[in-house]
HTML snippet that shows the backbone in 3Dmol.js (N, CA, C, O; Angstrom):
<script src="https://3Dmol.org/build/3Dmol-min.js"></script>
<div id="view" style="width:600px;height:400px;position:relative"></div>
<script>
const pdb = `
ATOM      1  N   MET A   1      12.051 -16.038   1.006  1.00  0.00           N
ATOM      2  CA  MET A   1      10.555 -15.827   0.790  1.00  0.00           C
ATOM      3  C   MET A   1      10.391 -15.843  -0.975  1.00  0.00           C
ATOM      4  O   MET A   1      10.951 -15.060  -1.743  1.00  0.00           O
ATOM      5  N   HIS A   2       9.495 -16.925  -1.335  1.00  0.00           N
ATOM      6  CA  HIS A   2       9.241 -16.912  -2.627  1.00  0.00           C
ATOM      7  C   HIS A   2       8.275 -15.978  -3.132  1.00  0.00           C
ATOM      8  O   HIS A   2       7.339 -15.692  -2.386  1.00  0.00           O
ATOM      9  N   CYS A   3       8.333 -15.501  -4.166  1.00  0.00           N
ATOM     10  CA  CYS A   3       7.399 -15.089  -4.963  1.00  0.00           C
ATOM     11  C   CYS A   3       6.194 -15.658  -5.231  1.00  0.00           C
ATOM     12  O   CYS A   3       6.065 -16.784  -5.713  1.00  0.00           O
ATOM     13  N   PRO A   4       5.000 -14.669  -4.836  1.00  0.00           N
ATOM     14  CA  PRO A   4       3.466 -15.758  -5.221  1.00  0.00           C
ATOM     15  C   PRO A   4       2.954 -15.851  -6.681  1.00  0.00           C
ATOM     16  O   PRO A   4       2.059 -16.555  -7.148  1.00  0.00           O
ATOM     17  N   SER A   5       3.698 -15.025  -7.220  1.00  0.00           N
ATOM     18  CA  SER A   5       3.648 -15.255  -8.253  1.00  0.00           C
ATOM     19  C   SER A   5       4.418 -15.968  -9.571  1.00  0.00           C
ATOM     20  O   SER A   5       3.862 -16.161 -10.653  1.00  0.00           O
ATOM     21  N   CYS A   6       5.609 -16.266  -9.302  1.00  0.00           N
ATOM     22  CA  CYS A   6       6.455 -16.907 -10.178  1.00  0.00           C
ATOM     23  C   CYS A   6       7.471 -17.595  -9.618  1.00  0.00           C
ATOM     24  O   CYS A   6       8.412 -18.124 -10.209  1.00  0.00           O
ATOM     25  N   ALA A   7       7.212 -17.568  -8.245  1.00  0.00           N
ATOM     26  CA  ALA A   7       8.181 -18.498  -7.571  1.00  0.00           C
ATOM     27  C   ALA A   7       9.727 -18.153  -7.383  1.00  0.00           C
ATOM     28  O   ALA A   7      10.583 -18.931  -6.961  1.00  0.00           O
ATOM     29  N   SER A   8       9.880 -17.048  -7.714  1.00  0.00           N
ATOM     30  CA  SER A   8      11.456 -16.848  -7.783  1.00  0.00           C
ATOM     31  C   SER A   8      11.750 -16.215  -6.101  1.00  0.00           C
ATOM     32  O   SER A   8      11.003 -15.811  -5.211  1.00  0.00           O
ATOM     33  N   THR A   9      13.203 -16.378  -6.235  1.00  0.00           N
ATOM     34  CA  THR A   9      13.501 -16.046  -4.500  1.00  0.00           C
ATOM     35  C   THR A   9      14.469 -14.490  -5.195  1.00  0.00           C
ATOM     36  O   THR A   9      14.942 -13.837  -4.265  1.00  0.00           O
ATOM     37  N   LYS A  10      14.622 -14.196  -5.886  1.00  0.00           N
ATOM     38  CA  LYS A  10      15.056 -12.831  -5.952  1.00  0.00           C
ATOM     39  C   LYS A  10      14.258 -11.739  -5.810  1.00  0.00           C
ATOM     40  O   LYS A  10      13.555 -11.264  -6.703  1.00  0.00           O
ATOM     41  N   GLN A  11      14.345 -11.391  -4.847  1.00  0.00           N
ATOM     42  CA  GLN A  11      13.545 -10.171  -4.111  1.00  0.00           C
ATOM     43  C   GLN A  11      14.213  -8.850  -3.667  1.00  0.00           C
ATOM     44  O   GLN A  11      15.374  -8.849  -3.255  1.00  0.00           O
ATOM     45  N   ALA A  12      13.560  -7.861  -3.743  1.00  0.00           N
ATOM     46  CA  ALA A  12      14.202  -6.920  -3.003  1.00  0.00           C
ATOM     47  C   ALA A  12      12.898  -6.035  -2.096  1.00  0.00           C
ATOM     48  O   ALA A  12      11.695  -5.957  -2.347  1.00  0.00           O
ATOM     49  N   LYS A  13      13.630  -5.498  -1.080  1.00  0.00           N
ATOM     50  CA  LYS A  13      12.732  -4.746  -0.083  1.00  0.00           C
ATOM     51  C   LYS A  13      12.981  -3.258  -0.306  1.00  0.00           C
ATOM     52  O   LYS A  13      14.115  -2.901  -0.623  1.00  0.00           O
ATOM     53  N   LEU A  14      12.103  -2.457  -0.178  1.00  0.00           N
ATOM     54  CA  LEU A  14      12.301  -1.123  -0.315  1.00  0.00           C
ATOM     55  C   LEU A  14      11.590  -0.452   0.575  1.00  0.00           C
ATOM     56  O   LEU A  14      10.755  -1.163   1.132  1.00  0.00           O
ATOM     57  N   THR A  15      11.615   0.957   1.010  1.00  0.00           N
ATOM     58  CA  THR A  15      10.702   1.820   1.639  1.00  0.00           C
ATOM     59  C   THR A  15      10.169   2.774   0.787  1.00  0.00           C
ATOM     60  O   THR A  15      10.890   3.481   0.083  1.00  0.00           O
ATOM     61  N   VAL A  16       9.111   2.836   0.796  1.00  0.00           N
ATOM     62  CA  VAL A  16       8.586   4.146   0.191  1.00  0.00           C
ATOM     63  C   VAL A  16       7.578   4.619   0.266  1.00  0.00           C
ATOM     64  O   VAL A  16       6.740   4.019   0.939  1.00  0.00           O
ATOM     65  N   GLU A  17       7.147   6.081  -0.476  1.00  0.00           N
ATOM     66  CA  GLU A  17       6.132   6.712   0.250  1.00  0.00           C
ATOM     67  C   GLU A  17       5.058   6.686  -0.560  1.00  0.00           C
ATOM     68  O   GLU A  17       5.223   6.552  -1.772  1.00  0.00           O
ATOM     69  N   MET A  18       4.129   6.777  -0.154  1.00  0.00           N
ATOM     70  CA  MET A  18       2.566   6.332  -0.944  1.00  0.00           C
ATOM     71  C   MET A  18       1.402   7.251  -0.297  1.00  0.00           C
ATOM     72  O   MET A  18       1.389   7.239   0.933  1.00  0.00           O
ATOM     73  N   MET A  19       0.538   7.952  -0.861  1.00  0.00           N
ATOM     74  CA  MET A  19      -0.403   8.530  -0.753  1.00  0.00           C
ATOM     75  C   MET A  19      -1.936   7.823  -1.269  1.00  0.00           C
ATOM     76  O   MET A  19      -2.397   7.551  -2.378  1.00  0.00           O
ATOM     77  N   ILE A  20      -2.326   7.718  -0.194  1.00  0.00           N
ATOM     78  CA  ILE A  20      -3.670   6.787  -0.647  1.00  0.00           C
ATOM     79  C   ILE A  20      -4.853   7.562  -0.586  1.00  0.00           C
ATOM     80  O   ILE A  20      -5.050   8.211   0.441  1.00  0.00           O
ATOM     81  N   HIS A  21      -5.885   7.616  -1.750  1.00  0.00           N
ATOM     82  CA  HIS A  21      -7.132   8.487  -1.733  1.00  0.00           C
ATOM     83  C   HIS A  21      -7.834   7.300  -2.361  1.00  0.00           C
ATOM     84  O   HIS A  21      -7.492   6.480  -3.213  1.00  0.00           O
ATOM     85  N   PHE A  22      -8.884   7.484  -1.678  1.00  0.00           N
ATOM     86  CA  PHE A  22     -10.072   6.681  -1.845  1.00  0.00           C
ATOM     87  C   PHE A  22     -11.297   6.701  -3.005  1.00  0.00           C
ATOM     88  O   PHE A  22     -12.486   6.857  -2.726  1.00  0.00           O
ATOM     89  N   GLY A  23     -10.839   6.538  -4.164  1.00  0.00           N
ATOM     90  CA  GLY A  23     -11.137   6.515  -5.660  1.00  0.00           C
ATOM     91  C   GLY A  23     -10.808   8.109  -6.035  1.00  0.00           C
ATOM     92  O   GLY A  23     -10.386   9.016  -5.317  1.00  0.00           O
ATOM     93  N   PRO A  24     -11.133   8.087  -7.307  1.00  0.00           N
ATOM     94  CA  PRO A  24     -11.009   9.610  -8.036  1.00  0.00           C
ATOM     95  C   PRO A  24     -12.052  10.578  -7.731  1.00  0.00           C
ATOM     96  O   PRO A  24     -11.985  11.713  -8.203  1.00  0.00           O
ATOM     97  N   GLU A  25     -13.087  10.187  -6.919  1.00  0.00           N
ATOM     98  CA  GLU A  25     -13.907  11.251  -6.419  1.00  0.00           C
ATOM     99  C   GLU A  25     -13.435  11.895  -5.087  1.00  0.00           C
ATOM    100  O   GLU A  25     -14.114  12.749  -4.516  1.00  0.00           O
ATOM    101  N   HIS A  26     -12.390  11.504  -4.675  1.00  0.00           N
ATOM    102  CA  HIS A  26     -11.927  12.048  -3.537  1.00  0.00           C
ATOM    103  C   HIS A  26     -10.400  12.311  -3.693  1.00  0.00           C
ATOM    104  O   HIS A  26      -9.603  12.069  -2.786  1.00  0.00           O
ATOM    105  N   LEU A  27     -10.020  12.859  -4.989  1.00  0.00           N
ATOM    106  CA  LEU A  27      -8.822  13.164  -5.270  1.00  0.00           C
ATOM    107  C   LEU A  27      -8.175  14.597  -4.392  1.00  0.00           C
ATOM    108  O   LEU A  27      -7.019  14.950  -4.156  1.00  0.00           O
ATOM    109  N   ASP A  28      -9.373  15.130  -4.094  1.00  0.00           N
ATOM    110  CA  ASP A  28      -9.121  16.562  -3.781  1.00  0.00           C
ATOM    111  C   ASP A  28      -8.848  16.220  -2.124  1.00  0.00           C
ATOM    112  O   ASP A  28      -7.908  16.833  -1.618  1.00  0.00           O
ATOM    113  N   ASP A  29      -9.428  15.507  -1.464  1.00  0.00           N
ATOM    114  CA  ASP A  29      -9.162  15.396  -0.436  1.00  0.00           C
ATOM    115  C   ASP A  29      -7.756  14.931   0.035  1.00  0.00           C
ATOM    116  O   ASP A  29      -7.001  14.447  -0.808  1.00  0.00           O
ATOM    117  N   PRO A  30      -7.283  15.067   1.567  1.00  0.00           N
ATOM    118  CA  PRO A  30      -5.764  14.918   1.788  1.00  0.00           C
ATOM    119  C   PRO A  30      -5.383  13.895   1.579  1.00  0.00           C
ATOM    120  O   PRO A  30      -4.176  13.727   1.406  1.00  0.00           O
ATOM    121  N   GLY A  31      -6.516  12.562   1.504  1.00  0.00           N
ATOM    122  CA  GLY A  31      -5.530  11.184   1.676  1.00  0.00           C
ATOM    123  C   GLY A  31      -4.944  10.763   3.017  1.00  0.00           C
ATOM    124  O   GLY A  31      -4.879  11.422   4.055  1.00  0.00           O
ATOM    125  N   VAL A  32      -4.488   9.393   2.742  1.00  0.00           N
ATOM    126  CA  VAL A  32      -3.704   9.131   3.824  1.00  0.00           C
ATOM    127  C   VAL A  32      -2.222   8.763   3.392  1.00  0.00           C
ATOM    128  O   VAL A  32      -1.991   7.859   2.590  1.00  0.00           O
ATOM    129  N   LEU A  33      -1.133   9.617   4.052  1.00  0.00           N
ATOM    130  CA  LEU A  33       0.533   9.343   3.685  1.00  0.00           C
ATOM    131  C   LEU A  33       0.888   8.187   4.533  1.00  0.00           C
ATOM    132  O   LEU A  33       0.710   8.096   5.748  1.00  0.00           O
ATOM    133  N   LEU A  34       1.634   6.947   3.402  1.00  0.00           N
ATOM    134  CA  LEU A  34       1.817   5.839   4.210  1.00  0.00           C
ATOM    135  C   LEU A  34       3.645   5.983   3.704  1.00  0.00           C
ATOM    136  O   LEU A  34       4.056   6.734   2.819  1.00  0.00           O
ATOM    137  N   PHE A  35       4.387   5.162   4.439  1.00  0.00           N
ATOM    138  CA  PHE A  35       5.756   4.892   4.355  1.00  0.00           C
ATOM    139  C   PHE A  35       6.269   3.552   4.260  1.00  0.00           C
ATOM    140  O   PHE A  35       7.437   3.285   4.544  1.00  0.00           O
ATOM    141  N   PRO A  36       5.240   2.510   3.781  1.00  0.00           N
ATOM    142  CA  PRO A  36       5.485   1.109   3.983  1.00  0.00           C
ATOM    143  C   PRO A  36       6.792   0.519   3.125  1.00  0.00           C
ATOM    144  O   PRO A  36       7.440   0.960   2.177  1.00  0.00           O
ATOM    145  N   GLU A  37       6.837  -0.344   3.696  1.00  0.00           N
ATOM    146  CA  GLU A  37       8.179  -1.213   2.929  1.00  0.00           C
ATOM    147  C   GLU A  37       7.500  -2.109   1.949  1.00  0.00           C
ATOM    148  O   GLU A  37       6.449  -2.708   2.172  1.00  0.00           O
ATOM    149  N   ILE A  38       8.182  -2.148   0.858  1.00  0.00           N
ATOM    150  CA  ILE A  38       7.319  -2.886  -0.192  1.00  0.00           C
ATOM    151  C   ILE A  38       8.328  -4.382  -0.569  1.00  0.00           C
ATOM    152  O   ILE A  38       9.520  -4.358  -0.263  1.00  0.00           O
ATOM    153  N   GLU A  39       7.817  -5.436  -1.138  1.00  0.00           N
ATOM    154  CA  GLU A  39       8.720  -6.500  -1.468  1.00  0.00           C
ATOM    155  C   GLU A  39       8.482  -6.452  -3.040  1.00  0.00           C
ATOM    156  O   GLU A  39       7.304  -6.544  -3.384  1.00  0.00           O
ATOM    157  N   VAL A  40       9.396  -6.327  -3.999  1.00  0.00           N
ATOM    158  CA  VAL A  40       9.087  -6.493  -5.271  1.00  0.00           C
ATOM    159  C   VAL A  40      10.060  -7.710  -5.945  1.00  0.00           C
ATOM    160  O   VAL A  40      11.258  -7.910  -5.746  1.00  0.00           O
ATOM    161  N   CYS A  41       9.177  -8.401  -6.755  1.00  0.00           N
ATOM    162  CA  CYS A  41       9.808  -9.545  -7.335  1.00  0.00           C
ATOM    163  C   CYS A  41      10.912  -9.231  -8.436  1.00  0.00           C
ATOM    164  O   CYS A  41      10.491  -8.779  -9.501  1.00  0.00           O
ATOM    165  N   LEU A  42      12.429  -9.443  -8.276  1.00  0.00           N
ATOM    166  CA  LEU A  42      13.265  -8.912  -9.465  1.00  0.00           C
ATOM    167  C   LEU A  42      13.202  -9.626 -10.798  1.00  0.00           C
ATOM    168  O   LEU A  42      13.859  -9.338 -11.799  1.00  0.00           O
ATOM    169  N   ARG A  43      12.295 -10.622 -10.663  1.00  0.00           N
ATOM    170  CA  ARG A  43      12.050 -11.596 -11.965  1.00  0.00           C
ATOM    171  C   ARG A  43      10.677 -10.828 -12.845  1.00  0.00           C
ATOM    172  O   ARG A  43      10.653 -10.270 -13.942  1.00  0.00           O
ATOM    173  N   CYS A  44       9.517 -11.105 -11.753  1.00  0.00           N
ATOM    174  CA  CYS A  44       8.298 -10.531 -12.497  1.00  0.00           C
ATOM    175  C   CYS A  44       7.800  -9.369 -12.433  1.00  0.00           C
ATOM    176  O   CYS A  44       6.935  -8.990 -13.222  1.00  0.00           O
ATOM    177  N   GLY A  45       8.403  -8.454 -11.236  1.00  0.00           N
ATOM    178  CA  GLY A  45       7.616  -7.441 -11.338  1.00  0.00           C
ATOM    179  C   GLY A  45       6.367  -7.272  -9.936  1.00  0.00           C
ATOM    180  O   GLY A  45       5.978  -6.157  -9.588  1.00  0.00           O
ATOM    181  N   PHE A  46       6.023  -8.169  -9.471  1.00  0.00           N
ATOM    182  CA  PHE A  46       4.841  -8.598  -8.547  1.00  0.00           C
ATOM    183  C   PHE A  46       5.217  -8.311  -7.294  1.00  0.00           C
ATOM    184  O   PHE A  46       6.125  -8.949  -6.760  1.00  0.00           O
ATOM    185  N   SER A  47       4.411  -7.072  -6.513  1.00  0.00           N
ATOM    186  CA  SER A  47       5.085  -6.337  -5.452  1.00  0.00           C
ATOM    187  C   SER A  47       3.821  -6.574  -4.147  1.00  0.00           C
ATOM    188  O   SER A  47       2.623  -6.643  -4.423  1.00  0.00           O
ATOM    189  N   SER A  48       4.285  -6.661  -2.935  1.00  0.00           N
ATOM    190  CA  SER A  48       3.023  -6.622  -1.938  1.00  0.00           C
ATOM    191  C   SER A  48       3.716  -5.504  -0.968  1.00  0.00           C
ATOM    192  O   SER A  48       4.923  -5.276  -1.045  1.00  0.00           O
ATOM    193  N   PHE A  49       2.996  -4.935  -0.197  1.00  0.00           N
ATOM    194  CA  PHE A  49       3.324  -4.357   1.183  1.00  0.00           C
ATOM    195  C   PHE A  49       2.217  -4.589   2.541  1.00  0.00           C
ATOM    196  O   PHE A  49       1.117  -5.142   2.519  1.00  0.00           O
ATOM    197  N   THR A  50       2.774  -4.100   3.437  1.00  0.00           N
ATOM    198  CA  THR A  50       1.562  -4.378   4.614  1.00  0.00           C
ATOM    199  C   THR A  50       1.434  -2.850   5.111  1.00  0.00           C
ATOM    200  O   THR A  50       2.536  -2.327   4.945  1.00  0.00           O
ATOM    201  N   VAL A  51       0.822  -2.240   5.474  1.00  0.00           N
ATOM    202  CA  VAL A  51       0.358  -1.009   6.195  1.00  0.00           C
ATOM    203  C   VAL A  51       0.931  -1.075   7.090  1.00  0.00           C
ATOM    204  O   VAL A  51       1.269  -2.230   7.346  1.00  0.00           O
ATOM    205  N   PRO A  52       1.309  -0.207   7.903  1.00  0.00           N
ATOM    206  CA  PRO A  52       2.289  -0.276   9.471  1.00  0.00           C
ATOM    207  C   PRO A  52       1.475  -0.175  10.139  1.00  0.00           C
ATOM    208  O   PRO A  52       0.536   0.537   9.784  1.00  0.00           O
ATOM    209  N   GLU A  53       1.438  -0.856  11.468  1.00  0.00           N
ATOM    210  CA  GLU A  53      -0.192  -0.776  12.522  1.00  0.00           C
ATOM    211  C   GLU A  53      -0.228   0.436  12.736  1.00  0.00           C
ATOM    212  O   GLU A  53      -1.371   0.879  12.848  1.00  0.00           O
ATOM    213  N   THR A  54       0.816   1.362  12.867  1.00  0.00           N
ATOM    214  CA  THR A  54       0.390   2.899  13.248  1.00  0.00           C
ATOM    215  C   THR A  54      -0.619   3.753  12.406  1.00  0.00           C
ATOM    216  O   THR A  54      -1.351   4.613  12.897  1.00  0.00           O
ATOM    217  N   GLN A  55      -0.566   3.383  10.953  1.00  0.00           N
ATOM    218  CA  GLN A  55      -1.296   3.921   9.813  1.00  0.00           C
ATOM    219  C   GLN A  55      -2.697   3.145   9.431  1.00  0.00           C
ATOM    220  O   GLN A  55      -3.433   3.581   8.546  1.00  0.00           O
ATOM    221  N   MET A  56      -2.978   2.027  10.135  1.00  0.00           N
ATOM    222  CA  MET A  56      -3.818   1.446   9.949  1.00  0.00           C
ATOM    223  C   MET A  56      -5.176   1.896  10.485  1.00  0.00           C
ATOM    224  O   MET A  56      -6.179   1.651   9.814  1.00  0.00           O
ATOM    225  N   ALA A  57      -5.284   2.622  11.802  1.00  0.00           N
ATOM    226  CA  ALA A  57      -6.544   3.749  11.794  1.00  0.00           C
ATOM    227  C   ALA A  57      -6.616   4.633  11.028  1.00  0.00           C
ATOM    228  O   ALA A  57      -7.746   4.912  10.629  1.00  0.00           O
ATOM    229  N   SER A  58      -5.597   5.327  10.580  1.00  0.00           N
ATOM    230  CA  SER A  58      -5.973   6.357   9.454  1.00  0.00           C
ATOM    231  C   SER A  58      -6.298   5.865   8.426  1.00  0.00           C
ATOM    232  O   SER A  58      -6.340   6.735   7.555  1.00  0.00           O
ATOM    233  N   ILE A  59      -6.586   4.791   8.021  1.00  0.00           N
ATOM    234  CA  ILE A  59      -7.127   3.978   6.761  1.00  0.00           C
ATOM    235  C   ILE A  59      -8.472   3.903   7.176  1.00  0.00           C
ATOM    236  O   ILE A  59      -9.301   4.545   6.531  1.00  0.00           O
ATOM    237  N   ALA A  60      -8.842   3.203   8.180  1.00  0.00           N
ATOM    238  CA  ALA A  60      -9.999   2.560   8.925  1.00  0.00           C
ATOM    239  C   ALA A  60     -11.114   4.177   8.772  1.00  0.00           C
ATOM    240  O   ALA A  60     -12.260   4.178   8.323  1.00  0.00           O
ATOM    241  N   LYS A  61     -10.296   5.487   9.323  1.00  0.00           N
ATOM    242  CA  LYS A  61     -11.332   6.393   9.402  1.00  0.00           C
ATOM    243  C   LYS A  61     -11.712   6.804   8.309  1.00  0.00           C
ATOM    244  O   LYS A  61     -12.895   6.921   7.990  1.00  0.00           O
ATOM    245  N   CYS A  62     -10.769   7.063   7.625  1.00  0.00           N
ATOM    246  CA  CYS A  62     -10.708   7.777   6.019  1.00  0.00           C
ATOM    247  C   CYS A  62     -12.010   6.699   5.320  1.00  0.00           C
ATOM    248  O   CYS A  62     -13.064   7.116   4.840  1.00  0.00           O
ATOM    249  N   THR A  63     -11.593   5.261   5.427  1.00  0.00           N
ATOM    250  CA  THR A  63     -12.608   4.722   4.329  1.00  0.00           C
ATOM    251  C   THR A  63     -14.049   4.900   5.508  1.00  0.00           C
ATOM    252  O   THR A  63     -15.112   5.056   4.908  1.00  0.00           O
ATOM    253  N   LEU A  64     -14.135   4.893   6.682  1.00  0.00           N
ATOM    254  CA  LEU A  64     -15.641   4.992   7.047  1.00  0.00           C
ATOM    255  C   LEU A  64     -16.225   6.400   6.888  1.00  0.00           C
ATOM    256  O   LEU A  64     -17.435   6.626   6.874  1.00  0.00           O
ATOM    257  N   GLU A  65     -15.285   7.311   6.771  1.00  0.00           N
ATOM    258  CA  GLU A  65     -15.763   8.757   5.981  1.00  0.00           C
ATOM    259  C   GLU A  65     -16.241   8.900   4.790  1.00  0.00           C
ATOM    260  O   GLU A  65     -17.001   9.804   4.444  1.00  0.00           O
ATOM    261  N   ASN A  66     -15.747   7.865   3.986  1.00  0.00           N
ATOM    262  CA  ASN A  66     -15.927   7.835   2.714  1.00  0.00           C
ATOM    263  C   ASN A  66     -17.036   7.481   2.088  1.00  0.00           C
ATOM    264  O   ASN A  66     -17.523   7.825   1.011  1.00  0.00           O
ATOM    265  N   LYS A  67     -17.551   6.340   3.369  1.00  0.00           N
ATOM    266  CA  LYS A  67     -18.698   5.502   2.811  1.00  0.00           C
ATOM    267  C   LYS A  67     -20.060   6.285   3.481  1.00  0.00           C
ATOM    268  O   LYS A  67     -21.157   6.086   2.959  1.00  0.00           O
ATOM    269  N   THR A  68     -19.956   7.029   4.458  1.00  0.00           N
ATOM    270  CA  THR A  68     -21.189   8.003   5.028  1.00  0.00           C
ATOM    271  C   THR A  68     -21.237   9.392   4.310  1.00  0.00           C
ATOM    272  O   THR A  68     -22.004  10.300   4.633  1.00  0.00           O
ATOM    273  N   ALA A  69     -20.380   9.441   3.362  1.00  0.00           N
ATOM    274  CA  ALA A  69     -20.356  11.058   2.509  1.00  0.00           C
ATOM    275  C   ALA A  69     -21.331  10.685   1.402  1.00  0.00           C
ATOM    276  O   ALA A  69     -21.634  11.511   0.541  1.00  0.00           O
TER     277      ALA A  69
END
`;
const viewer = $3Dmol.createViewer("view");
viewer.addModel(pdb, "pdb");
viewer.setStyle({}, {cartoon: {color: "spectrum"}});
viewer.zoomTo();
viewer.render();
</script>
């Protein structure tokens, strides 16, 4: 796989812990805890991740709740 930013093939895959909050006004809300695998370019630092399918419903629910609040 090539980096979409610099075309380097030097990349690392890492599993990370990530807490998603839906804007600064929601920092006191519990947020959504994710453990995605990210891919980091070791040349330019470009990073990307995909939310695990099992956790997409939690994000969708929080997003809808925050739009109606």
